[in-house]
N, C-alpha and C positions, 0 to 999 in steps of 0.2 A: 522481499527478495533477499535483503541483507540478513534477516533473521534465519532464512533457510541456509544461506552460505555459512553463517556462524555455526549453525547446528551440525553441518556436515564436516566442518574443519577438523574436529577431534578424530572422527573416523578416518578421514583422509590421511591425517598424520600417522595414525596407527598403521594404516596400510603401507604407507611409504616406509615407515620404520621396519615393518615386517619384511618388506622387499629388500631393504638394505641388509637386514640380518641374514636373509636367505642368500644373498650374494656373498656376504662374508663367509658364511658356512661353506658355500660351494668352493670359494677360493681356498679356504683353509683345508678342505678335503683334498683338493687337487694338489696343493702344496705338500700336504702330509704324504700322499701317495707318491709324488715325485721324490720326496725326501727318502722314503723307504727304498725306492728303486735305485736312487743314487748310492745309498749306503750298501745295498746288496751288490750292485755291480762293482762298486769300489772295493768291497771286501774280496769278491771273487778275483778282480783284477790284481789286487795286492798279493793274493796267494798264488797267482799264476806267473808272477814275474820270474821266479826262479826257474820255471820250465823253459824259458827262452834263452837261458845260458847253460853252459856245461863246463864242468871241471875236467881238465886233461892233465895227464902225467907223462913226462918225457922219459923214455928209456933208450939207452944205446944198445942195440942188438947186433950181435955178430952173425952175419948171414953166411954161415959156412957152406961152401959148395958141396962138401962131402955129405953133409946132412940133407941139403935141399935137392941136389941134382948130382948124385954120385957118378952117373955115366956121362955127365956133361952134354946131354942131348938137347937141353933147352925146351923140352916138351912141357907145355902148360899143364897137361894132365899129371905129369910127374911132380911138377912144382906144387900143384894144389894138394897132393897127397902127403906132403911132408908134415912133420909134427911141429907146427908153429907154436903151439901151446908150450912145448918144452923150451923153445927159444925165449919166450916171454918170461917164463919162470927162471930160466938161467940168468937172464938180465937182472931180475929182481934179486936173486941170490948174490950176484956179483956186486950189486949196489949196497947190499947189507950182508957182508960175509960173516958177521958175528951171529947171525940167526942160524941155530942148529936144530932145535927141537921140531918134531913133526907138527905139533899144534901151532907153534910160532910161524913155521913156514906156510901153513895153511892160511894164517892171518895175513902173512906178507903177500901171498899170491892174490889175496882178496882185495888188495889196494886198487888194482885195475879191474876193469869190467871183464866178464867172461868172453865178451865179444872181441877182445883184443887180438886173439889169435886169428880170427876171421878177417879183421882189418889188416893185420900183417900179411896174411895170405893173399888177399886181393891186391895189396900194394906191390908185393913181390911179383905176382902174376902180371901186373900192369907194367912193372919196370924191372925186367930180369937183369938189367945191368947192375942192380944193387947187390947181386950175389957176389960174395967175396969181400964185401966192405962191412963197416960197422957204423951205419947211419943212426941218427937219432929219430925216433918215431914218437908221435904224440898219441896216446891212447886215452879213451874215456875212463875216468875214475869210477870206481864202484859207487852205487847209490849212497852208501853210508858215508864214504869219504866226500862225495859231492855235497851231501847235507852238512857235513862238518865245515867245509870251506864256505858254504853259503850262510853259515851261522845258525842253522836250525838244530844243531846239536851243541849243547853247552859243555865244553871240556872241563869246566870248573866243578861239575857235578861229580859225586862219587862214581867210581868206575862201574860199580854194580848197577847204577841207575842210567847208564847210557849204552848204546849198541856197539861202541868201539872202545877198545882198551887203551891204556896209557901207552903201550908199546906202539900201537898203530898211530896214535897222535904224535909220538916221537918220530916215527918214520916219515909222517907227513911234514913235520917241521924240518926234517933233514932235506926233503925234496924242495921245500920252500926256500931254505937257505941256499940251495944250488940254483934256484930259479927254474926248477923243472916242474912247477905246477902253475897252471894258468886257467883263467876263465874266458871262454869264447862263446860266440853266438851258437846256439844249439840248432844248427841246420838239420840235424837228424830228426828233430821233432816233425819237420815238414817233408822230409824226403824218404822216410822209412815206414814200414808197417808196424804192427803191434809186436811186443816182445814181453817175455817173462821178466826181463831185467829193465827196471825203470829208466836207466840211463840210455838204453837203446830203443825204447818204445817211441813210436811216431804215429801220426794220424793220416798219413798219405793213403793207406789202404781204406780207412774209414771214409775219407773225403771222396775217393774214387767210387766206393760202394754207394755212397749217398748220391753222387752225381749220376751214376748209371741208373740207379733206382728212380730218381726224379726224371731222368730222360724217358724211361719206359712209362712212368706215370703221366708225363705231359703228352706223349705221343698217343696214349690211349684215352686219357680223360678229356683233354681239351677239345678235339673234334667231336667226340661223342657227346660231351656236355653241351657244346654250343649248338649242335644240330638238334639235340633233344629239346633244348630251351626254345629254339626257333619254331620247331614243330608244335610244341605244346602251347606256345604263346600266339602263333600266327595262323596255324593251319588246323590244329586238332579241333574237332567239333565240341562245343561246350555242352557238358552234361555230366551224368553220374560217373562215367569212366574217367573223364578228365579230372573231376574233383577227387576221385579216389587216388589217381596217380599223383596229383599234387600233394595230397595229404601224406602219402607214403614217402615222397621225396623230402618233404619237410621233416618227417619223423626220422628218416635216415640221417639227416644232417645232425641230429641230436643223439644218435646212437653212439655209445662209447667205442673208442677205436679198437679196443681189444676184441670186440665182436667181429669186426672185419678180419682181424688176425685169425680168429677161430674159423671164419668162413674160408679164408685162404688155406688154412691147414686142412680142412675137410675136403675142399673141392680141388684146389690147384695141386696139392701135394698127394693126398690120399687117393683121390678119384682119378685125376689126370696123370699123376705120377711125374710131375715136373721136378727138376732138380732142386734139392733143398739148399737153403742158405745162399741163393743167387739173387742178383739184382732184378732178374726177370720176374721172379715170383714176388719179390718185395715191391717192385714197381706196379705189378698188377693189383696187389692188395691196397697199396696207397692210392691207386686210381679209383678203386671202388669207394674208398673213404673220401676222396676229393670230389667225385662226381656230383653229389648233392649240393655242395657249396658252389661249384661252377654253374650248375643249372639254375639255382636260386638267384645268384648274382646276375646271370645272363638274362633271365626273365625280367628281373627288375630293371635292367638297362634297356631292354626292349620296350617296357611299359613307359619308361621316361622319355622316349622319343615322341614328340608331339603328333597327335593323330593327323594334323594337317599335312604332314610330310607324306604319309601313306595315302591320304585322300587326294593330294595333288598328283601323285604318281598315277593313281588309278584314273584320275580325271583326264589325263593326257593319253590314255590308252595302254598303260602298262598292265601286265598281268599281275596276279597276286604274287607269283614267284619273283617277277622282276621288281615289283615294289618292295618286297622284303629284302632281297639280296643286293639290289642296286641302291637302295635309298635308306631303308630302316636299319638293316644290319650294320652298314658302315658307320652310321651315327651312334649305334649302341656298342661298337667295338671297344672303345676305351673302358667302359664298365665291364665288358666281358673279360678283357685282359686283366683288369684289376682283380676281378673275382678269381680268375685262374691263378694268378700269382699269389694271392692270399691263401688259396687252397693249397698251392704247392709249398708255401712257407709253413703251413700247418703240417703238411706231410713230412717236410724236412725235420721238424722238431719232434715228431711222434716216435715213440719207442715200442709201445705195447704190441702193435700188429707185427712188427719185425721180430720181436721175441718169439711169437707164436710160430713163425715159419722158419726158425732156426738161424736167423742172422745174428744171433748172440754168440756164434761160434768164435773160437780163437783163430783169427786169420792173420798170418804173417805176410804172405805174398800180396802184392798189389794186383787187384783184378784188372784184366785187360778186356773183358767182354762181359755181357750180361748173363753168361752161362757159367762163369767161374764163381767159386765160393767167395763171399764178401761179407763185410759187416757195414754198419752205418755210423755216422758221427754221434747221434744220440745214444746208440747202443754202446759205442766205445766209451762214452762218458759213464754209462751205467757199469760197465765192466771195471773201469779203473777206480770208480768210487767204491767198489766192493773189495779192492785190493788192500792188504794190510800195510804195505810199505809206505813210509812217510813220503817218499819221492813221488808216488803216484797221486798224492793230493795235489801237487803242483801240476802234474799232467792233466788231472781232471779239471782243475780250474782253467788251465790254458785252453783245453778243448771246448769248455763252455764259452769262453770268450770268442773263440773262432766260430762256434755255432751261432752266437749272438750276432757277430759281424755278418755272417751269411744271411741271417734273417733280416737284419737292417738293410743290407744291400738289395734283397728281394723286394722288400716293401718300398725302398727308394725307387727301384725299377718300376714298380707298379705306379707310383706317383708320376714319374717322368713319362712313361708310356701313355698314361691317361692325358697328360698335358699335351703330348706330341700329337696324338690322334684326335683330341677333342675338337669338335667343330661347334661354332656358335650359330644358333638359329633363332 
C-alpha cells in the first residue's frame, strides 16, 4: 500500500502544480483585462474633463432703446427682431478701438461664440427692463479661445503652427487682465441640443431621443418577449415546429445589428411609410433586435424553476394556465427582468440599426414625442467623433462617459431588481 502511495505522489504533485498554474494564469488574464479597461476608461475620462467646463468672456453692451424698440411698444416680437449681433460686435470694437482692418475685426468678432447674439436676444426678451442700460453679459468664448484657456493650444508655438494668431492671444490677455474671462461649469452640455459650434453643442436631444426609443422598445419587446417565452416553454407542443422556432430565435440573437436596421429601412420606412429619423421607428427596430435576447433569457429563467413547483400546483387542482402564471412565472420574473434590462442596455449602446433608419441626422431641437425627428446618444458620439474641431474631441469623450454611466446604471438596476424579486425555494 505504501509503495502504491509513493508511486502516485509524483503524478499528484504534477496535477496540483498544473492546477496552481491554471489559477495563476486565470487571475493574470483577469487582472490584465481589468487593467486595460481601467486605462481605457481613464484616458476617455481624462479627455472628457474639458467638456464639463466652459470659458466665458464678459462684454458691457449698451442696450439702446432706439435700436431695440424704436416705437417703445415693448412687444416681444419687435425685441426679437433687433440686430443683437451688431450690438455684440460694437461692444468688441469699443473694448479694442485700435482694431481697424477688416481681417482683424473678423478675428476680433471671433473671440466670442456665434451664439452670443441669441443669448443676448433671449436675455433682453426675458428682462425688457435692461433696455436703456449698459449691463455686463457673460458670453461663451469661441471654441479656439476655449481651447487656449484650457491649455490645449500652446501659445509658445510659431504662429503658423496654431489656430489662433498673436493678436488674438493679446486680446485674450487683455480680457484676463480686466478679469473678464472665467471658466464655469458647462451646463449647456446637458441642457441643449447639437450644434455646429462645439461650445454650444449639448447632448439633451440625444438623451431624449435614446430615452424615447428605449421606451418604445421596452413597450413592444418586453410583453411580446415574455409571452412568447412562456408559450414556447410551457404550452407549445414539442416537435419539429417548436425546434425550428427555437433554432431561429437562437440564430436571430447572433445576427449583426445592422441587419435589423436594413429590415427596418425596408419594412417600416419604405413599405409602411413611417416617419424617418423618429424614436418610433428607432424603438421598433431596437425591439426586433432585443426580442431574441429577452426570449432566450426568459426561457432559461422558466427552466430554472424547480418542476416540483409546477407539479404541486397541478396536484392541488390548478389548471396549466394557473400553475404557469400564479406560480412559475412569478418565480422566473427576476431572470426575465434581468434579460430584458440587459437587452435594453445592448439596444442603448447600438448605433448601426439607427444609422440605417436616418437617426444620424443633425438634430438641434429636443424631441418631445416619438414622432419628432431625433438622434440617439451613440449616434451623437459617432457624429462628434467625425468632426474636425479639437473641441469636439472633448464632447465625444464626455458623451462616451455619460453613455457608460447609463449602461452601468441599467446593469445595476438589473442586479437590484433580481435581488428584490428573487424568492428562495
